[in-house]
C-alpha positions as a printed Julia matrix, in Angstrom:
255×3 Matrix{Float64}:
 36.91   13.17   -4.24
 38.26    9.67   -3.92
 37.88    6.43   -5.84
 36.16    3.35   -4.44
 32.86    5.04   -3.71
 29.57    3.19   -3.82
 27.35    4.08   -6.78
 24.94    6.14   -4.68
 27.78    8.01   -2.95
 29.37    8.82   -6.29
 26.09   10.2    -7.64
 25.52   12.27   -4.53
 28.98   13.79   -4.98
 28.27   14.56   -8.61
 25.03   16.26   -7.58
 26.74   18.21   -4.78
 29.38   19.38   -7.24
 26.74   20.55   -9.71
 24.84   22.44   -7.02
 28.02   24.48   -6.53
 28.99   24.9   -10.18
 25.71   24.42  -12.14
 27.54   22.64  -14.99
 30.52   20.29  -15.35
 32.35   18.4   -18.09
 32.22   14.6   -18.0
 36.03   14.43  -18.26
 36.5    16.78  -15.29
 34.08   14.76  -13.13
 35.86   11.55  -14.05
 39.21   12.98  -12.91
 37.73   14.41   -9.7
 36.07   11.09   -8.8
 38.96    8.91   -9.91
 36.78    6.83  -12.23
 36.37    6.39  -15.97
 34.38    8.76  -18.16
 32.09    5.81  -18.99
 31.26    5.4   -15.29
 30.4     9.1   -15.03
 28.2     8.84  -18.13
 26.29    5.92  -16.57
 25.84    7.93  -13.36
 24.67   10.91  -15.42
 22.05    8.76  -17.14
 20.72    7.59  -13.74
 20.6    11.14  -12.39
 18.95   12.43  -15.56
 16.29    9.7   -15.29
 15.6    10.87  -11.72
 15.09   14.46  -12.93
 18.09   15.81  -11.02
 20.32   16.82  -13.94
 20.29   16.96  -17.71
 22.9    15.94  -20.26
 24.44   18.69  -22.38
 27.12   18.47  -25.03
 30.24   17.11  -23.34
 28.86   17.38  -19.83
 25.94   17.77  -17.44
 24.1    20.52  -15.62
 21.77   20.75  -12.64
 18.11   21.1   -13.57
 16.45   22.76  -10.58
 17.05   23.8    -7.03
 15.16   21.01   -5.25
 14.12   21.1    -1.62
 16.67   18.78   -0.01
 16.51   19.88    3.61
 14.53   17.23    5.44
 12.96   18.31    8.75
 13.79   16.18   11.76
 11.17   13.46   12.5
  9.94   15.37   15.57
  9.39   18.48   13.43
  7.61   16.5    10.71
  5.3    14.86   13.24
  3.98   18.29   14.24
  3.02   19.16   10.64
 -0.61   18.49    9.63
 -1.23   15.73   12.23
 -5.01   15.61   11.65
 -4.61   15.16    7.88
 -2.03   12.41    8.44
 -4.34   10.59   10.82
 -7.21   10.73    8.32
 -4.92    9.47    5.56
 -3.74    6.62    7.8
 -7.3     5.53    8.56
 -8.22    5.6     4.87
 -5.12    3.55    4.04
 -5.93    1.07    6.81
 -9.08    0.07    4.93
 -6.85   -1.12    2.06
 -4.82   -3.56    4.16
 -5.89   -7.16    3.65
 -5.71   -9.79    6.42
 -3.14  -12.48    5.74
 -0.99  -10.26    3.5
  2.65   -9.16    3.53
  2.68   -5.39    4.0
  5.64   -3.06    3.46
  5.81    0.21    5.37
  8.27    2.9     4.31
  9.69    5.73    6.36
  7.82    8.89    7.3
  5.35   10.22    9.81
  2.24    9.47    7.72
  3.23    5.82    7.28
  4.02    5.71   11.0
  0.42    6.77   11.71
 -0.73    3.77    9.65
  1.63    1.4    11.47
  0.09    2.35   14.8
 -3.3     1.17   13.49
 -2.16   -2.18   12.14
 -2.57   -4.07   15.42
 -6.25   -4.45   14.5
 -5.48   -6.31   11.24
 -5.15  -10.07   11.8
 -2.43  -12.32   10.43
 -0.27   -9.82    8.52
  3.48   -9.78    8.06
  4.96   -6.28    8.28
  8.22   -5.46    6.5
  9.74   -2.05    7.17
 12.93   -0.03    6.8
 11.64    2.56    9.29
 13.03    2.58   12.81
  9.99    4.44   14.26
  7.61    1.94   12.64
  9.52   -0.98   14.15
  9.52    0.68   17.56
  5.78    1.33   17.28
  5.11   -2.41   16.85
  7.09   -4.06   19.67
  4.54   -6.84   20.2
  3.77   -7.67   16.6
  4.22  -11.39   15.96
  5.54  -11.08   12.41
  7.76   -8.04   11.91
 10.71   -7.97    9.48
 13.2    -5.11    9.79
 15.31   -4.27    6.75
 18.83   -3.11    7.65
 20.89   -0.34    6.11
 22.27    3.12    6.76
 20.17    5.5     8.86
 18.79    8.54    7.05
 17.75   11.85    8.59
 14.13   10.62    8.49
 15.09    7.52   10.52
 14.7     5.21    7.52
 17.3     2.55    6.77
 18.53    2.99    3.22
 21.43    2.23    0.91
 22.94   -0.9    -0.66
 22.22   -3.22    2.3
 18.55   -2.19    2.35
 18.31   -2.5    -1.43
 19.71   -6.03   -1.43
 17.3    -7.05    1.32
 14.36   -5.57   -0.6
 15.36   -7.57   -3.68
 14.98  -10.82   -1.71
 11.42  -10.31   -0.44
  7.91  -10.29   -1.88
  5.18   -7.92   -0.72
  1.46   -7.8    -1.41
  1.22   -4.08   -0.64
  3.69   -1.28   -0.01
  2.78    1.96    1.76
  5.18    4.83    1.08
  5.39    8.48    2.04
  7.26   11.14    0.07
  9.14   14.38    0.62
  7.18   15.93   -2.23
  4.92   15.2    -5.2
  4.07   16.93   -8.47
  2.89   16.07  -11.95
  6.28   16.45  -13.64
  8.57   14.47  -11.33
  6.08   12.36   -9.41
  7.12   11.33   -5.89
 10.47   12.6    -4.66
 12.8    11.92   -1.73
 15.35   14.23   -0.1
 18.33   12.0    -0.94
 19.42    9.65   -3.69
 19.89    6.8    -1.22
 16.33    7.1     0.08
 14.93    7.27   -3.45
 16.83    4.16   -4.54
 15.64    2.18   -1.53
 12.05    3.25   -2.19
 12.43    2.03   -5.78
 13.86   -1.27   -4.54
 10.84   -1.74   -2.26
  8.48   -0.89   -5.13
 10.13   -3.55   -7.27
  9.34   -6.09   -4.54
  5.61   -5.38   -4.25
  2.45   -6.13   -6.2
  0.78   -2.86   -5.22
  2.19    0.55   -4.29
  0.13    2.94   -2.16
  1.45    6.47   -1.67
  0.34    8.27    1.51
  1.02   11.98    0.96
 -0.76   14.95    2.51
 -1.82   17.82    0.25
  0.76   20.25    1.65
  3.47   18.29   -0.21
  1.99   18.93   -3.66
  4.51   21.02   -5.62
  7.35   20.31   -3.19
 10.38   18.75   -4.89
 12.97   16.59   -3.22
 16.37   15.88   -4.7
 15.59   12.52   -6.32
 12.47   11.11   -7.95
 11.5     7.54   -7.11
  8.06    7.06   -8.73
  6.16    8.62  -11.61
  2.5     9.17  -10.8
  1.6     6.45  -13.26
  3.65    3.92  -11.27
  1.39    4.33   -8.23
 -1.57    2.02   -7.84
 -3.23    4.21   -5.21
 -2.72    7.7    -3.83
 -4.18    8.47   -0.41
 -4.17   12.19    0.32
 -6.42   14.64    2.15
 -9.42   16.54    0.9
 -7.61   19.89    0.94
 -5.83   18.96   -2.31
 -6.9    21.65   -4.83
 -9.4    20.61   -7.49
 -6.95   21.11  -10.37
 -4.41   18.77   -8.78
 -7.14   16.28   -7.88
 -8.22   16.11  -11.52
 -4.59   15.71  -12.58
 -3.85   12.76  -10.3
 -7.17   11.07  -11.12
 -6.18   11.11  -14.8
 -2.91    9.34  -14.01
 -3.37    7.15  -10.96
 -5.82    4.24  -10.93
 -7.25    4.99   -7.49
 -7.21    8.26   -5.54
 -8.64    8.44   -2.02
 -9.33   11.82   -0.43
 -9.4    11.48    3.33
């Protein structure tokens, strides 16, 4: 491992190392990465806050074996298309004319984007290549740059800096997985950090997540359930989970 890595790259390397070894000493990670022990401790705090690792005496260890393999966009599009369409139509009713609307990556958010032509006078901000391509004639479309992820979202430091400079009325996000303990998760640290940057730029966060993703865990958490203003999911969500999210999230829509 070499020095000069970006923060997110360094944390991904720490996580990859722990997936191989389960535990590691702070001092050993510092030597391997070519950085100070203090830098590794700061990275460990960030990763622990995301639910990826936990601190132990003198070192760190991996917490769980998260689901990090992200299906290709074409594969994801074929999963639960009817539920995603219902979720998109329910979310469309939340979009206000004249507002600035953020659309994150994912096939459920893409279904919403395809419906937005009917909403007058909105500005759309997205880091999703498919969303941008689905709106070629939209008068007010802002594309956030960055590094391309497997899900065709643009993520990383460039995207995060762009997100910090904008203001959104609403943000619509998908997720790799969702559960009560870790909230919404993404398959990579870079994608999670960009989602958090977009959330920091908006007044209202709406998660669009079909029920099949309940209990699925991605590598990195980006939102506790209590940080969501609205969850739009489908009516197949089990009753126990429905009660759980209603206790935590201000508004839950079952499509």
